[in-house]
Structures are given as C-alpha cells and as structure tokens.
C-alpha positions in Angstrom: -18.9 -7.7 14.1 -21.4 -6.0 16.3 -21.0 -6.6 20.0 -24.1 -6.0 22.2 -23.9 -4.5 25.6 -23.9 -7.8 27.5 -21.3 -9.5 25.3 -18.4 -7.2 26.3 -18.6 -8.1 30.1 -18.9 -11.7 29.2 -15.8 -11.7 27.1 -13.9 -9.8 29.9 -15.0 -12.4 32.4 -13.8 -15.2 30.2 -10.4 -13.5 29.8 -10.2 -13.0 33.5 -10.9 -16.7 34.2 -8.4 -17.8 31.5 -5.4 -15.6 32.5 -6.1 -14.8 36.1 -6.1 -11.4 37.9 -2.3 -11.3 38.3 -1.5 -11.8 34.6 -3.9 -9.2 33.2 -2.0 -6.1 34.3 1.3 -7.5 33.0 -0.4 -8.3 29.6 -1.9 -4.8 29.4 1.5 -3.2 30.2 3.2 -5.3 27.5 0.5 -4.4 25.0 0.9 -0.7 25.8 4.7 -0.9 25.4 4.3 -2.7 22.1 1.8 -0.1 20.8 4.1 2.7 21.9 7.1 1.2 20.1 5.0 0.5 17.0 3.8 4.1 17.0 7.4 5.5 17.4 8.7 3.3 14.6 6.0 4.3 12.1 6.7 7.9 12.9 10.4 7.4 12.3 9.6 5.7 9.0 7.5 8.7 7.9 10.4 11.1 8.9 13.0 9.1 7.0 10.9 8.8 3.8 11.9 11.2 1.1 9.4 14.0 0.9 7.8 14.9 -2.4 7.2 18.4 -3.6 3.6 19.4 -4.3 4.5 19.7 -8.0 5.8 16.1 -8.2 2.8 14.8 -6.3 0.3 16.4 -8.7 2.0 15.7 -12.0 0.7 12.7 -13.9 3.2 10.4 -15.4 3.6 11.0 -19.1 2.6 8.2 -21.4 5.4 6.7 -23.5 4.8 7.2 -27.2 5.5 4.3 -29.5 8.0 5.0 -32.2 6.6 6.4 -35.4 6.2 3.8 -38.2 8.7 4.0 -41.1 7.4 5.4 -44.3 6.2 2.6 -46.7 8.2 2.0 -49.8 6.4 2.8 -53.1 4.4 -0.2 -54.3 6.3 -2.4 -56.7 5.0 -2.8 -60.2 3.7 -6.4 -60.5 4.3 -6.5 -64.2 8.0 -5.8 -63.8 10.0 -3.1 -65.6 8.5 -1.9 -68.9 10.9 -1.8 -71.9 10.0 1.0 -74.4 
C-alpha cells in the first residue's frame, strides 16, 4: 500500500472529523500505553524463555534409524526332504 503525499493529510482530516479534537489526544495516549505494555510483556517473555547454548542451537537433530531387518531364513527345498 503506497500512500502519496496528499493522501496522509486527507486521512488525518477524516479522522479528526470523525473523532473530534478532544478525543484524539486521549486515543493517542491510550495507544501509547498499550504499545508500552506490549513491549514490556514481550521483553518479559524473552527473559523468561529458557536460553539455549550455542552448541544446542547449531546441532542438527539426528535422524532416527529404522530397525535392521532380520536375517532371512534359508530357502526351503520345494521338493521336500530327500531320502537316500
């Protein structure tokens, strides 16, 4: 979304007409408080998160190897047992 130079004052004028001059400072103050709280909470979440060591962060997970197949039984003689 590219705003041209004349579009920004037009949007500000419409906002001023919709909310009035007395409401705008209150809304800006509330927005500032909300952003400050959000910033402090995200910082607290980063501080509470367990830190990883550089070795853990660079190691790639090892692939799980499938179990080795069991050795095949010797082929059965289709003619059956031979009587000498």
